[in-house]
C-alpha positions, 0 to 999 in steps of 0.5 A: 685301575687295579694298579692305581688302587693297589698303589693307593692301598700301599701308600695308605698302609705305609702312612698307617704304619708311620702313624703307628710308629709315631704313636709307639714312640710317643707312648715310649717317651711317656713311659720313660718320663713316668718312670723318671718321675716315679724314681724322682718321687721315690728318692724324695720319699727316701730323703723324707724318711731319712730326714724324719728319722734324723729329726726323731733321733735329734729330738730323742737326743735333746730329750735325753740331754734335758733329762740328764741336765735336770738329774744333775741339777737335782743331784747338785741341789741335794748335795 
């Protein structure tokens, strides 16, 4: 009887260890996916910053050109 209980405990311990290993793999997979999503999000944020900076720079250039054109028109009228 003791030998049967020992075998059952051993089998249960093996199943428990197998379940722990599966859980650990699932958690590692989730952590990897979260890290990949975070990196993708960071890249998106970087791209948005660059696009916003480009838009700001472009707007500043457009304003500057408009100011120069207005100055030249006023100067041409004055002459």
